[in-house]
C-alpha positions as a printed Julia matrix, in Angstrom:
83×3 Matrix{Float64}:
 26.09  125.88   90.56
 27.03  125.48   94.66
 23.59  124.52   95.6
 23.56  121.43   92.92
 26.87  120.19   94.22
 25.9   120.55   97.72
 22.47  118.35   96.57
 24.79  115.92   94.92
 27.03  115.62   97.94
 24.36  115.29  100.42
 22.97  112.33   98.23
 26.25  110.91   98.08
 26.68  111.19  101.92
 23.31  109.56  102.55
 24.31  106.94  100.32
 27.09  106.16  101.9
 25.68  106.13  105.36
 23.24  103.58  104.28
 25.47  101.38  102.26
 27.96  101.02  105.79
 24.34  100.52  107.38
 23.68   97.64  105.28
 27.0    95.92  105.41
 26.9    95.9   109.48
 23.62   94.19  109.63
 24.69   91.68  106.45
 27.61   90.9   108.33
 26.94   90.61  112.0
 23.46   89.97  112.1
 21.6    88.98  109.01
 22.44   87.2   106.45
 19.94   86.13  103.35
 20.57   82.75  101.33
 18.23   80.57   99.33
 17.32   76.95   99.81
 19.16   74.41   97.45
 17.77   70.79   97.77
 14.69   69.05   98.99
 16.1    67.71  102.25
 13.85   70.06  104.56
 10.77   68.8   102.73
  7.73   69.89  103.55
  9.3    72.9   106.25
 11.49   74.28  103.5
 11.55   73.94   99.41
 13.56   74.02   97.13
 14.3    78.14   96.36
 12.99   79.42   98.69
 14.7    82.22   99.98
 15.47   82.67  103.88
 17.08   85.5   106.35
 19.33   83.95  108.63
 20.05   85.36  111.95
 23.05   85.29  113.3
 22.33   86.1   116.81
 21.59   82.95  118.27
 19.48   79.84  118.06
 16.2    78.73  120.25
 14.17   75.42  120.17
 12.12   75.02  117.04
 14.81   77.0   114.83
 15.93   75.81  111.74
 19.52   76.34  111.14
 22.38   76.45  108.57
 25.75   74.66  108.66
 28.3    76.22  106.07
 30.99   73.95  104.86
 33.2    74.39  102.35
 31.11   72.66   99.61
 28.21   73.5   100.62
 25.27   74.85  103.29
 22.97   72.3   104.7
 19.97   73.15  106.91
 18.54   71.47  110.22
 16.31   71.67  112.86
 16.48   72.14  116.23
 14.09   69.74  117.48
 11.55   71.51  120.3
 11.48   69.86  123.84
  7.56   70.54  124.22
  6.22   72.35  126.93
  8.58   72.35  130.14
  7.27   72.47  133.24
């Protein structure tokens, strides 16, 4: 009986740690989202899934802007080759 309880507690501990790591990643680093609308065709299509990085942006990235009513996506234009 003691070994079964120990096994259950080990599983619960592993699940809690995994959930905590997933929450930290979701809150500070990455956020999954879904494209809503056709405004970014042909780059993005309605219903596609994206993983948004919260770490910063570089030229050529697609950025998202969240307002109180909706989320909009926009592209950061590249400047071509810099010399």
